[in-house]
SETOR-950195 format. One record per residue (C-alpha): residue number from 1; residue in three letters; x, y, z. Coordinates in steps of 0.5 Angstrom, whole numbers, plus 500, padded with zeros to 3 digits. Example, Ala and Ser with C-alpha at 12.3 -4.5 7.8 and 13.67 -1.06 7.14 Angstrom:
<sites>
+-----+------+-----+-----+-----+
| seq | type |   u |   v |   w |
+-----+------+-----+-----+-----+
|   1 |  ALA | 525 | 491 | 516 |
|   2 |  SER | 527 | 498 | 514 |
+-----+------+-----+-----+-----+
</sites>
This chain:
<sites>
+-----+------+-----+-----+-----+
| seq | type |   u |   v |   w |
+-----+------+-----+-----+-----+
|   1 |  MET | 790 | 245 | 681 |
|   2 |  GLY | 791 | 242 | 688 |
|   3 |  GLU | 791 | 236 | 692 |
|   4 |  VAL | 786 | 232 | 695 |
|   5 |  VAL | 787 | 231 | 702 |
|   6 |  HIS | 784 | 226 | 706 |
|   7 |  TYR | 782 | 227 | 713 |
|   8 |  GLU | 780 | 220 | 715 |
|   9 |  PRO | 787 | 219 | 720 |
|  10 |  VAL | 785 | 225 | 723 |
|  11 |  ARG | 778 | 223 | 725 |
|  12 |  LYS | 780 | 217 | 727 |
|  13 |  ARG | 785 | 220 | 732 |
|  14 |  HIS | 780 | 225 | 735 |
|  15 |  ASN | 775 | 218 | 736 |
|  16 |  ARG | 780 | 215 | 739 |
|  17 |  ASN | 781 | 221 | 743 |
|  18 |  LEU | 774 | 222 | 745 |
|  19 |  LEU | 774 | 214 | 747 |
|  20 |  ILE | 779 | 215 | 752 |
|  21 |  ALA | 777 | 221 | 755 |
|  22 |  GLY | 770 | 219 | 756 |
|  23 |  GLY | 772 | 212 | 759 |
|  24 |  SER | 777 | 215 | 764 |
|  25 |  ALA | 770 | 219 | 766 |
|  26 |  VAL | 766 | 213 | 767 |
|  27 |  VAL | 772 | 210 | 771 |
|  28 |  LEU | 773 | 216 | 776 |
|  29 |  ALA | 765 | 217 | 776 |
|  30 |  ALA | 765 | 209 | 779 |
|  31 |  ALA | 771 | 210 | 784 |
|  32 |  SER | 767 | 216 | 787 |
|  33 |  LEU | 761 | 212 | 788 |
|  34 |  ALA | 764 | 207 | 791 |
|  35 |  THR | 768 | 212 | 795 |
|  36 |  TRP | 761 | 215 | 797 |
|  37 |  PHE | 758 | 208 | 799 |
|  38 |  ALA | 763 | 206 | 803 |
|  39 |  VAL | 764 | 212 | 807 |
|  40 |  ARG | 757 | 215 | 807 |
|  41 |  ASP | 755 | 211 | 813 |
|  42 |  THR | 761 | 213 | 817 |
|  43 |  GLU | 759 | 217 | 823 |
|  44 |  PRO | 763 | 222 | 825 |
|  45 |  PRO | 766 | 221 | 832 |
|  46 |  GLU | 762 | 224 | 839 |
|  47 |  LEU | 766 | 230 | 841 |
|  48 |  CYS | 766 | 233 | 848 |
|  49 |  GLN | 767 | 240 | 849 |
|  50 |  SER | 771 | 242 | 856 |
|  51 |  ASN | 770 | 247 | 860 |
|  52 |  ARG | 772 | 254 | 858 |
|  53 |  SER | 778 | 258 | 861 |
|  54 |  VAL | 776 | 265 | 861 |
|  55 |  SER | 779 | 272 | 861 |
|  56 |  ASP | 779 | 278 | 866 |
|  57 |  ARG | 774 | 283 | 862 |
|  58 |  PHE | 779 | 287 | 858 |
|  59 |  PRO | 776 | 295 | 857 |
|  60 |  GLY | 775 | 297 | 850 |
|  61 |  ASP | 780 | 301 | 846 |
|  62 |  THR | 778 | 308 | 847 |
|  63 |  ASP | 782 | 311 | 841 |
|  64 |  PRO | 777 | 316 | 837 |
|  65 |  SER | 781 | 312 | 831 |
|  66 |  VAL | 778 | 305 | 833 |
|  67 |  THR | 771 | 303 | 830 |
|  68 |  ALA | 767 | 297 | 829 |
|  69 |  GLU | 772 | 295 | 823 |
|  70 |  SER | 777 | 290 | 826 |
|  71 |  ARG | 782 | 293 | 821 |
|  72 |  THR | 783 | 299 | 825 |
|  73 |  TRP | 783 | 295 | 832 |
|  74 |  ARG | 790 | 297 | 835 |
|  75 |  LEU | 791 | 292 | 841 |
|  76 |  GLY | 792 | 285 | 841 |
|  77 |  VAL | 792 | 281 | 847 |
|  78 |  VAL | 796 | 275 | 847 |
|  79 |  ILE | 793 | 268 | 850 |
|  80 |  LEU | 798 | 262 | 852 |
|  81 |  SER | 794 | 256 | 851 |
|  82 |  GLY | 797 | 249 | 854 |
|  83 |  MET | 796 | 242 | 851 |
|  84 |  PRO | 791 | 238 | 855 |
|  85 |  ALA | 793 | 233 | 859 |
|  86 |  ASP | 790 | 227 | 855 |
|  87 |  THR | 793 | 228 | 848 |
|  88 |  GLY | 791 | 222 | 844 |
|  89 |  ASN | 783 | 225 | 845 |
|  90 |  PHE | 785 | 231 | 843 |
|  91 |  VAL | 781 | 234 | 837 |
|  92 |  ASP | 782 | 241 | 836 |
|  93 |  ARG | 782 | 248 | 841 |
|  94 |  ARG | 777 | 254 | 839 |
|  95 |  VAL | 778 | 262 | 842 |
|  96 |  GLY | 771 | 265 | 843 |
|  97 |  TYR | 770 | 272 | 845 |
|  98 |  ARG | 764 | 276 | 848 |
|  99 |  ASN | 761 | 283 | 850 |
| 100 |  PRO | 761 | 282 | 858 |
| 101 |  ASP | 756 | 288 | 858 |
| 102 |  ALA | 751 | 284 | 853 |
| 103 |  PRO | 745 | 280 | 856 |
| 104 |  GLY | 745 | 273 | 856 |
| 105 |  ASP | 752 | 268 | 855 |
| 106 |  VAL | 753 | 269 | 848 |
| 107 |  TRP | 760 | 266 | 846 |
| 108 |  HIS | 762 | 267 | 839 |
| 109 |  ASP | 768 | 262 | 837 |
| 110 |  SER | 773 | 261 | 832 |
| 111 |  LYS | 774 | 256 | 827 |
| 112 |  PRO | 777 | 249 | 830 |
| 113 |  ILE | 785 | 250 | 831 |
| 114 |  THR | 788 | 243 | 831 |
| 115 |  GLN | 795 | 245 | 832 |
| 116 |  ARG | 798 | 240 | 837 |
| 117 |  GLY | 802 | 243 | 843 |
| 118 |  GLY | 802 | 249 | 847 |
| 119 |  LEU | 800 | 255 | 842 |
| 120 |  THR | 801 | 263 | 843 |
| 121 |  ILE | 795 | 265 | 840 |
| 122 |  MET | 793 | 273 | 838 |
| 123 |  THR | 787 | 276 | 838 |
| 124 |  LYS | 785 | 284 | 837 |
| 125 |  VAL | 781 | 288 | 842 |
| 126 |  GLY | 776 | 293 | 839 |
| 127 |  PRO | 772 | 299 | 841 |
| 128 |  GLY | 768 | 295 | 846 |
| 129 |  PRO | 769 | 291 | 853 |
| 130 |  VAL | 771 | 284 | 851 |
| 131 |  GLU | 772 | 277 | 855 |
| 132 |  PHE | 776 | 272 | 851 |
| 133 |  SER | 775 | 264 | 852 |
| 134 |  VAL | 779 | 258 | 850 |
| 135 |  TYR | 776 | 251 | 850 |
| 136 |  THR | 778 | 244 | 847 |
| 137 |  GLU | 774 | 239 | 844 |
| 138 |  ASN | 776 | 231 | 845 |
| 139 |  LEU | 773 | 225 | 844 |
| 140 |  VAL | 767 | 223 | 848 |
| 141 |  GLY | 770 | 219 | 855 |
| 142 |  SER | 777 | 223 | 855 |
| 143 |  PRO | 779 | 227 | 862 |
| 144 |  ASN | 779 | 234 | 858 |
| 145 |  CYS | 772 | 234 | 858 |
| 146 |  ALA | 771 | 236 | 865 |
| 147 |  VAL | 777 | 241 | 866 |
| 148 |  ALA | 779 | 248 | 862 |
| 149 |  PRO | 785 | 248 | 858 |
| 150 |  SER | 791 | 251 | 862 |
| 151 |  THR | 791 | 258 | 859 |
| 152 |  THR | 794 | 265 | 861 |
| 153 |  TYR | 792 | 271 | 858 |
| 154 |  GLU | 797 | 277 | 858 |
| 155 |  ALA | 795 | 285 | 858 |
| 156 |  PRO | 792 | 288 | 851 |
| 157 |  ALA | 798 | 291 | 848 |
| 158 |  PRO | 800 | 295 | 841 |
| 159 |  ILE | 799 | 289 | 836 |
| 160 |  ASP | 806 | 291 | 832 |
| 161 |  ALA | 809 | 290 | 839 |
| 162 |  VAL | 806 | 283 | 840 |
| 163 |  ASN | 808 | 281 | 833 |
| 164 |  HIS | 815 | 283 | 834 |
| 165 |  ALA | 815 | 280 | 840 |
| 166 |  ASN | 812 | 273 | 839 |
| 167 |  GLN | 814 | 271 | 832 |
| 168 |  HIS | 810 | 265 | 832 |
| 169 |  LEU | 802 | 267 | 833 |
| 170 |  VAL | 796 | 263 | 832 |
| 171 |  LEU | 791 | 268 | 829 |
| 172 |  PRO | 784 | 265 | 830 |
| 173 |  SER | 780 | 265 | 824 |
| 174 |  TRP | 773 | 266 | 825 |
| 175 |  PRO | 766 | 263 | 821 |
+-----+------+-----+-----+-----+
</sites>
């Protein structure tokens, strides 16, 4: 009634493909393990934090539409941050903010900003008073560790105006 079909060639091809895939997986695992052994004893470089360059106190935005949610914040502060003198030992810079009325000296720092050169950074002002800061992280032994970075803080302005006037803004991201 019909022809007998033998599937042996398909099975052999399938087995061969499985062997190739399995062998590739073993090679990749061995390479990953070798890399892990090579770098596991590597210590990260020892870093120092520079002094903070701290802004004046900015009053909070009193507009009734401004809430604790940052998406409602309408004012931005432009921070002009220069590059430290010892650029060879520079690792990154961070922006911080704090409530000057809160007890203690608690700063909330951004994630590292690794871009080199002078930067124009924008932060937002919420409903409460705030101070901003910039500091750098450098390799230990750098003269940058003992000085605050050259920084200028502009007065709060509407975010739309700040964005329009500064085409290359860096927006810090927060942990």
